[in-house]
C-alpha positions in Angstrom: -39.2 -13.9 -35.0 -38.6 -15.1 -31.4 -37.6 -12.9 -28.6 -34.9 -13.4 -26.0 -36.8 -13.7 -22.9 -35.4 -13.8 -19.0 -36.7 -16.9 -17.0 -38.0 -14.6 -14.5 -40.3 -13.2 -17.1 -41.8 -16.4 -18.2 -45.0 -16.4 -16.5 -48.7 -17.3 -17.7 -48.8 -14.0 -19.4 -46.2 -15.2 -21.9 -48.2 -18.5 -22.4 -48.5 -20.0 -26.1 -45.8 -17.3 -27.0 -42.6 -18.3 -29.0 -39.4 -17.4 -27.0 -35.8 -17.7 -27.3 -34.1 -18.6 -23.5 -30.2 -18.7 -22.8 -29.6 -20.5 -19.6 -27.7 -23.5 -17.8 -28.7 -27.3 -17.8 -29.6 -27.6 -14.0 -30.8 -31.2 -14.5 -31.7 -33.5 -17.1 -33.9 -36.3 -17.0 -34.9 -38.7 -20.2 -38.1 -40.8 -20.1 -39.2 -43.0 -23.2 -39.5 -40.4 -26.0 -39.2 -37.6 -23.7 -36.4 -35.5 -22.2 -37.1 -33.1 -18.9 -34.7 -30.3 -18.8 -34.5 -27.7 -15.9 -32.8 -24.5 -17.3 -31.3 -22.0 -14.8 -30.7 -18.3 -14.6 -29.2 -16.8 -11.4 -31.8 -17.8 -8.9 -34.6 -18.6 -11.4 -35.5 -21.6 -13.1 -37.9 -23.3 -15.5 -39.0 -27.0 -16.6 -38.1 -27.5 -20.4 -39.5 -30.5 -22.3 -38.3 -32.0 -25.4 -40.8 -34.5 -26.8 -40.4 -36.5 -30.0 -42.9 -34.8 -32.5 -43.3 -32.4 -35.4 -40.2 -30.3 -33.9 -38.2 -33.0 -32.3 -36.5 -36.2 -33.5 -35.7 -39.1 -31.2 -31.9 -38.0 -31.9 -32.9 -34.4 -30.6 -34.1 -36.1 -27.6 -31.1 -38.2 -27.1 -29.1 -35.1 -27.8 -30.5 -33.1 -25.1 -30.3 -35.9 -22.6 -26.7 -36.2 -22.9 -25.6 -32.6 -22.5 -23.6 -32.1 -19.4 -24.9 -30.3 -16.1 -23.9 -26.6 -16.1 -23.6 -26.1 -20.0 -24.8 -23.0 -21.4 -27.6 -23.8 -23.8 -29.9 -21.4 -26.2 -33.2 -22.9 -26.2 -36.3 -21.7 -28.7 -39.7 -23.0 -28.0 -43.0 -22.5 -26.9 -44.3 -21.4 -23.3 -47.2 -23.7 -22.3 -49.2 -23.5 -19.2 -48.2 -26.5 -16.9 -50.9 -29.1 -16.4 -49.7 -28.9 -12.7 -47.5 -26.8 -10.4 -44.0 -27.6 -11.4 -42.3 -28.4 -8.1 -38.6 -27.6 -7.3 -38.7 -24.7 -10.5 -39.4 -21.0 -9.4 -41.6 -20.7 -12.7 -44.2 -23.3 -11.3 -47.2 -22.1 -13.7 -45.6 -22.5 -17.1 -43.3 -24.9 -19.0 -41.0 -24.6 -22.1 -41.8 -27.1 -25.0 -38.3 -27.1 -26.8 -38.3 -26.8 -30.9 -34.4 -26.2 -31.0 -31.4 -26.5 -28.5 -28.0 -25.1 -29.3 -25.0 -25.9 -26.9 -23.1 -22.5 -26.4 -20.7 -23.7 -24.0 -20.1 -27.2 -23.0 -19.5 -28.0 -19.3 -17.1 -30.8 -18.2 -19.0 -34.1 -17.1 -17.4 -33.9 -13.4 -18.4 -31.0 -11.2 -16.5 -30.4 -8.0 -19.9 -30.0 -6.3 -23.3 -30.6 -7.0 -25.6 -27.2 -6.7 -28.6 -29.1 -5.3 -26.4 -30.2 -2.6 -25.1 -26.8 -2.0 -28.5 -25.4 -1.4 -29.6 -28.1 0.7 -30.2 -26.7 4.3 -27.8 -28.7 6.7 -30.5 -29.7 9.0 -32.3 -31.7 6.0 -29.1 -33.5 5.1 -28.5 -34.5 8.6 -31.9 -36.0 8.6 -32.2 -38.0 5.5 -28.4 -38.8 4.8 -27.9 -36.8 1.8 -25.0 -34.7 1.2 -24.3 -30.8 2.0 -21.4 -28.9 1.0 -19.1 -27.4 3.6 -17.4 -24.1 3.8 -14.0 -24.8 2.3 -15.3 -26.9 -0.6 -17.4 -24.0 -1.6 -14.7 -21.4 -1.2 -12.2 -23.6 -3.3 -14.7 -23.8 -5.9 -16.1 -20.7 -5.4 -17.3 -20.2 -9.1 -19.6 -23.1 -9.1 -20.8 -22.2 -5.7 -21.6 -18.5 -6.6 -24.2 -20.1 -9.1 -26.6 -21.5 -6.4 -29.7 -19.7 -6.2 -29.0 -18.8 -2.5 -25.5 -17.4 -3.5 -27.3 -15.2 -6.5 -29.8 -13.9 -4.0 -27.4 -13.0 -1.3 -25.1 -10.9 -3.5 -28.1 -9.1 -5.4 -29.1 -8.2 -2.1 -25.7 -7.0 -1.2 -25.6 -5.1 -4.3 -28.9 -3.6 -2.8 -27.3 -2.3 0.2 -24.8 -0.6 -1.9 -27.3 1.1 -4.2 -29.3 2.0 -1.2 -26.5 3.3 0.9 -25.6 5.7 -2.1 -29.2 6.7 -3.1 -30.1 7.7 0.8 -26.9 9.7 1.1 -27.0 11.4 -2.0 -30.6 12.4 -1.4 -29.1 13.7 2.1 -26.6 16.0 0.3 -23.7 13.8 1.0 -20.7 13.9 -1.8 -19.1 10.5 -2.8 -15.3 10.6 -2.4 -12.3 8.0 -3.4 -9.5 7.6 -0.9 -6.1 6.3 -1.3 -5.8 2.8 -0.3 -1.7 3.0 -0.4 -0.9 5.1 2.6 2.4 6.1 4.0 1.2 5.6 7.9 -1.2 3.2 9.5 -4.4 5.1 9.4 -5.8 3.4 12.8 -2.4 2.9 14.7 -1.3 -0.3 16.2 0.1 -3.5 14.5 -2.7 -4.7 12.6 -1.7 -3.1 9.2 -0.3 -4.6 5.9 3.2 -3.1 4.9 4.0 -3.3 1.1 7.2 -2.5 -0.5 6.7 1.1 -2.5 9.8 1.7 -4.7 12.6 2.3 -2.2 10.5 2.7 1.0 7.6 1.0 2.7 4.1 1.6 2.7 0.7 0.5 4.2 -2.7 -0.5 3.0 -5.4 1.5 4.4 -7.0 0.3 7.6 -9.7 2.8 7.2 -10.4 6.1 5.0 -10.6 8.2 8.0 -8.1 10.8 7.4 -9.0 11.3 3.9 -12.8 11.7 5.0 -11.7 14.1 7.8 -9.4 15.9 5.5 -12.5 16.5 3.1 -14.7 17.8 6.0 -11.6 20.4 6.6 -11.8 21.4 3.0 -15.6 22.3 3.3 -17.2 19.3 1.7 -19.5 19.2 4.8 -20.8 15.8 4.1 -19.1 12.7 2.5 -19.0 9.2 2.1 -17.1 6.5 0.4 -17.3 3.0 -0.5 -14.2 0.9 -0.8 -11.8 -1.9 0.3 -10.3 -1.9 4.0 -7.4 -3.9 5.1 -7.0 -5.2 8.5 -3.9 -7.6 9.4 -5.6 -9.0 12.3 -6.5 -12.3 13.7 -9.5 -12.7 11.5 -10.2 -16.4 11.9 -13.6 -15.7 13.4 -17.0 -15.8 12.1 -17.3 -12.1 11.4 -13.7 -10.9 10.8 -11.8 -10.8 7.3 -8.4 -9.2 6.5 -10.3 -7.5 3.6 -13.7 -6.2 3.2 -15.8 -3.2 1.9 -16.2 -0.5 3.9 -19.4 1.9 3.7 -17.8 5.1 5.6 -19.5 8.4 6.3 -18.1 11.7 7.9 -20.1 14.8 8.5 -19.6 18.2 10.1 -22.5 19.3 12.6 -23.7 22.3 13.8 -24.8 21.9 17.7 -24.2 18.2 18.8 -22.5 14.9 17.5 -26.1 13.5 17.8 -27.1 15.1 14.5 -24.7 12.8 12.9 -25.6 9.7 15.0 -29.3 10.2 14.1 -28.3 10.7 10.2 -26.5 7.3 10.0 -28.8 5.5 12.0 -31.9 6.9 9.5 -29.6 5.9 6.6 -29.2 2.5 7.8 -33.2 2.3 8.4 -33.6 3.4 4.8 -31.4 0.5 3.9 -33.4 -1.9 5.8 -36.8 -0.6 4.6 -35.4 -0.7 1.0 -34.3 -4.3 1.3 -37.7 -5.3 2.6 -39.3 -3.6 -0.1 -37.2 -4.3 -3.1 -35.7 -7.8 -2.4 -38.4 -10.1 -0.9 -37.6 -12.7 -3.3 -34.0 -12.7 -2.5 -34.9 -12.6 1.2 -37.3 -15.5 0.7 -34.6 -17.6 -1.5 -32.0 -17.5 1.2 -34.7 -18.2 3.9 -35.2 -21.6 2.5 -31.5 -22.9 3.0 -30.9 -20.7 6.0 -34.3 -20.1 8.0 -34.2 -16.9 10.0 -36.8 -14.7 11.6 -37.3 -11.3 9.8 -35.1 -8.5 10.8 -36.6 -6.0 13.3 -36.1 -2.4 13.5 -37.6 0.7 15.2 -38.2 4.3 13.9 -36.7 6.4 15.3 -33.8 3.9 16.3 -33.1 2.6 19.9 -30.5 4.6 21.3 -28.9 3.4 25.0 -26.2 4.9 26.9 -23.3 2.4 27.5 -24.0 2.6 31.4 -27.5 1.4 30.6 -26.3 -1.7 28.6 -23.9 -2.4 31.3 -26.6 -2.2 34.1 -28.8 -4.7 31.7 -25.9 -7.1 31.6 -25.2 -7.1 35.4 -28.9 -7.8 36.0 -28.4 -10.8 33.5 -25.6 -12.0 36.0 -22.6 -10.5 34.3 -19.7 -8.8 36.0 -18.0 -6.2 34.5 -16.5 -2.7 35.2 -17.9 0.7 34.3 -14.8 1.3 32.0 -14.6 -2.4 30.9 -15.3 -2.8 26.9 -17.8 -5.3 25.8 -16.5 -8.8 25.0 -18.1 -10.6 22.0 -20.3 -12.7 24.1 -21.5 -10.0 26.1 -22.2 -8.1 23.2 -24.3 -11.0 22.0 -26.0 -11.3 25.2 -26.7 -7.6 25.4 -28.5 -8.0 21.9 -30.6 -10.9 23.1 -31.6 -8.5 26.0 -32.6 -5.6 23.9 -34.6 -7.9 21.7 -36.5 -9.2 24.6 -37.3 -5.7 26.1 -37.6 -3.6 23.1 -38.2 -6.1 20.1 -35.5 -4.6 18.0 -32.6 -6.3 16.1 -31.0 -2.7 15.4 -29.8 -0.5 18.2 -27.4 2.1 19.1 -25.1 2.1 22.2 -23.6 5.5 22.9 -21.3 7.4 25.4 -18.5 4.4 25.4 -15.8 4.8 27.9 -13.0 6.9 26.9 -10.5 4.3 27.8 -11.4 2.0 25.5 -11.9 4.3 22.2 -8.9 5.4 20.1 -6.8 8.7 20.7 -8.7 10.8 18.0 -12.1 10.4 20.0 -13.5 13.4 21.6 -13.9 13.5 25.5 -17.3 14.0 26.8 -17.4 17.4 28.3 -19.8 16.5 30.9 -17.9 13.5 32.1 -14.1 12.8 31.8 -14.5 9.3 32.0 -16.8 8.6 28.9 -16.5 9.9 25.3 -18.9 11.2 22.4 -18.5 7.8 20.6 -21.0 5.4 19.5 -21.5 1.8 18.2 -24.1 0.4 16.1 -25.7 -3.4 16.4 -27.7 -5.5 14.5 -28.9 -9.1 15.8 -26.2 -8.4 18.7 -23.4 -7.8 16.5 -21.3 -4.8 16.1 -21.6 -3.2 12.4 -20.6 0.3 13.1 -18.0 1.9 15.5 -17.9 5.8 15.3 -17.2 9.0 17.2 -17.1 12.5 17.1 -13.4 13.3 16.1 -11.2 15.7 18.0 -10.9 18.5 15.8 -8.8 20.8 17.9 -4.9 19.9 17.2 -3.7 20.8 20.6 -6.4 18.4 22.3 -5.6 15.8 19.6 -1.8 16.1 20.3 -2.3 15.7 24.1 -4.5 12.6 23.8 -1.9 11.3 21.4 0.5 11.6 24.0 -1.7 9.9 26.5 -2.0 6.7 24.2 1.8 6.9 23.9 1.8 7.5 20.1 4.6 8.8 18.3 3.6 12.2 17.2 6.0 12.2 14.2 4.2 9.2 12.7 0.9 10.9 12.7 2.2 14.7 12.2 0.2 14.8 8.8 -3.0 13.9 10.6 -2.7 16.4 13.3 -1.8 19.1 11.0 -5.1 18.6 9.0 -6.7 20.6 11.8 -4.3 23.4 12.1 -5.9 25.7 9.5 -9.6 25.6 10.8 -11.7 22.5 11.1 -15.5 22.4 12.1 -16.8 19.9 14.6 -17.4 16.6 13.0 -18.2 12.9 13.4 -18.5 9.6 11.5 -18.3 6.2 11.5 -17.6 3.1 9.2 -20.0 0.1 8.3 -18.7 -3.4 7.2 -20.8 -4.2 3.9 -20.5 -7.9 4.3 -21.5 -7.7 8.1 -24.6 -6.0 7.5 -25.5 -8.4 4.8 -24.7 -11.4 6.8 -26.6 -10.0 9.9 -29.4 -8.8 7.8 -30.2 -12.1 6.6 -29.3 -14.1 10.0 -26.5 -15.9 8.2 -23.7 -17.3 10.7 -20.4 -16.5 8.7 -18.9 -13.5 6.8 -17.6 -15.8 4.4 -21.0 -16.3 2.9 -21.4 -12.7 2.2 -17.7 -11.9 0.8 -17.6 -12.9 -2.9 -13.8 -13.8 -2.4 -13.2 -13.7 1.1 -9.8 -13.1 2.4 -8.6 -14.1 5.9 -5.4 -15.3 7.3 -5.7 -18.8 5.7 -7.1 -17.9 2.5 -5.7 -15.8 -0.3 -7.5 -17.5 -3.3 -9.2 -17.9 -5.5 
């Protein structure tokens, strides 16, 4: 007659009910004729009591105390109101009085890392000499690390970002597309591309779905988006780069001005931020316990600055840089701090980048030959989206490619896409792991990549 219940649903409303719970043994502690267990499911846990009495013998108490940590068990028992708040558990008002316990899958007694150590804030560990777990140990034993309440919360929230991205864009009339990841030519140009053997020739892993997004615009799909892996064979030994990441990509035809697209993308991100704050407070707070951070701030409508304004702010702060010089990572972060101080927002757009620092397919600004119709979006002073109006005229595209010294034969298919009538369009690509990292105020993108890939890591 017992009902299978999730631990997160075990509240005072369930008091005195007989339930059945499946969970992992997080900790166990025997004391006389009693054994206290903590059962865990994802980021939620509850105290369970096995005590000698009508439903439990001394042997059962001993059996429960000897179940190894991380073993999966089925527990049948009664939910009881706790005499006092149960510290260290998410379910603090109730406990589970165990009547039967079954081991479904036994874990080995020696774990490669302790979950309590893995969720301890580094500062706390330094202060009292207790262990914390370093990043390599976490990633080498990722299956165990992903069981921590912090990791569970991070990836539940990341799933929410994808869900909100899709919800928002479908509501706006976008069509989701799927694009090839094995392609015949480097999609972004340059050397940062993975070459793979393809029968009797070579192919490449896609650096971006851009060509195919644009082909869909040329095919009158009007507004498209895709969610999928992106590959970059570049030096990814930084806190925010990976050789494989998940791209949230958008492309859209516009009627009058590319700012129609900029506003649509910015609003999509704002809807994601609002949705995360409304639906994922538990996850945000769980991550915040281990990695304290100020709540993410944003404005409606989104702050948009021109590149020259950003350069002026940096110069006022003592930075020396030219009008057509690209932002370095330190200057990017400094500008983020300056914007936060002046406008009180963690999210903003930098528009009208110098043409010299953007790819060949970027539309020049018709009012100023030195600038372009391109933009980046930033969270907490770090770029999360790079986008632009694309050149849709094949003649101009050919001229710009020649200017950049690109072999026209290698991009023939790309240029030919626009020979049969193409509407003006713009778009951009967002890095899912980077958005997750910066929204939560984390310090390394490997914390928000389930199984990260970089030049030094190909497993697990």
